[in-house]
C-alpha positions in Angstrom: 0.0 0.0 0.0 1.3 3.4 -0.9 0.8 6.2 1.6 0.7 9.9 0.9 3.4 11.9 2.7 4.1 15.6 3.1 7.6 14.7 4.5 9.3 15.7 1.3 7.4 19.1 0.9 9.5 22.2 1.1 8.2 25.7 1.9 7.2 27.7 -1.1 10.0 30.3 -0.8 12.6 27.5 -0.9 11.0 25.9 -3.9 10.9 29.3 -5.7 14.6 29.9 -5.1 15.6 26.4 -6.2 13.5 26.6 -9.3 15.4 29.7 -10.4 18.4 27.5 -10.9 16.7 24.3 -12.1 15.8 23.0 -15.5 12.6 21.2 -16.5 12.9 17.4 -16.9 11.2 15.5 -19.6 9.7 12.5 -17.9 10.2 9.3 -19.8 7.5 6.8 -20.6 8.4 4.8 -17.5 8.4 7.9 -15.3 11.5 6.9 -13.4 13.6 9.9 -12.3 16.2 7.9 -10.5 16.7 4.4 -9.2 17.7 3.3 -5.7 21.5 2.9 -5.9 22.1 5.4 -8.7 24.7 8.1 -8.2 23.0 11.4 -7.5 22.4 13.8 -10.5 20.7 16.4 -8.4 17.6 17.4 -6.5 14.3 16.9 -8.3 11.6 19.4 -7.7 8.0 18.0 -8.0 6.3 21.1 -9.4 3.0 19.6 -10.2 1.3 16.2 -9.7 2.8 13.4 -7.7 5.6 10.8 -7.6 5.9 7.4 -6.1 9.0 6.7 -3.9 9.9 3.1 -3.2 12.6 1.4 -1.3 13.5 -2.2 -1.8 15.4 -4.8 0.1 16.3 -8.1 -1.5 14.0 -7.2 -4.4 10.9 -6.7 -2.3 9.4 -3.3 -1.7 9.6 -2.3 1.9 8.3 1.2 1.6 6.1 3.0 -0.9 5.3 6.6 -0.5 3.4 9.1 -2.7 5.0 12.5 -2.7 2.9 15.5 -3.7 3.6 18.8 -5.5 6.2 20.9 -3.7 8.3 17.9 -2.7 12.1 17.8 -3.1 13.3 14.4 -4.1 16.9 13.1 -3.7 18.0 15.7 -1.1 19.7 13.2 1.3 21.8 11.7 -1.5 22.9 15.1 -2.9 23.8 16.4 0.6 25.5 13.2 1.6 27.1 12.6 -1.8 25.8 9.0 -1.6 23.7 6.9 -4.0 19.9 7.5 -4.0 18.3 5.4 -1.3 14.9 5.3 -3.0 13.5 5.0 -6.5 11.5 8.0 -7.6 8.9 7.6 -10.3 6.9 10.6 -11.6 3.2 9.7 -12.0 1.1 10.7 -15.0 0.8 14.5 -15.4 3.7 15.3 -13.1 5.9 18.3 -13.9 9.5 18.0 -12.6 12.6 20.2 -12.6 16.2 19.2 -11.8 18.7 21.2 -9.9 22.1 19.7 -10.5 24.3 18.6 -7.6 26.8 21.3 -8.4 24.2 24.1 -8.6 22.5 22.8 -5.4 25.8 22.8 -3.4 26.7 26.2 -4.7 23.3 27.6 -3.7 23.6 26.1 -0.2 27.1 27.6 0.2 26.1 31.1 -0.9 22.7 31.3 0.7 22.8 30.0 4.3 19.1 30.8 5.0 18.2 28.3 2.2 20.5 25.7 3.8 18.4 25.9 7.0 15.2 25.4 5.0 16.7 22.3 3.4 17.6 21.0 6.8 14.0 21.3 7.8 13.0 19.1 4.8 15.7 16.6 5.8 14.4 16.6 9.4 10.9 15.8 8.2 12.2 12.9 6.1 14.0 11.5 9.1 10.8 11.8 11.2 8.8 10.1 8.5 11.3 7.3 8.1 11.5 6.7 11.9 7.7 6.6 12.1 7.5 4.1 9.2 10.1 1.9 10.9 8.1 1.9 14.1 5.2 0.3 12.2 7.3 -2.6 10.8 
């Protein structure tokens, strides 16, 4: 069962600033933005619609979440310079932008107030993950 989560949603001002540096992404027919285990390419901004985020272990889905418009996808991987820990799939009608790793890091280094807002998104993701784990 896929649950809807606001854990990935950023405040509108942060989204606005990130979108200034981002580029629209053409979503392929399969909708996949990135796979679990891929090297990070950047932070994806879900501008419209929804996306499904899944995590697998030994080939079985252990988590399935529906992210909504205003969500930032891939932040932990870009910040930590580690592979994506989830697979993100844009659902039909979704509009997505990509802020490259380099542009994201530069923006965080030059605008500390944005960095704090990104930390708030990360904190929500951690809370969500811990809550999900408590129900296993």
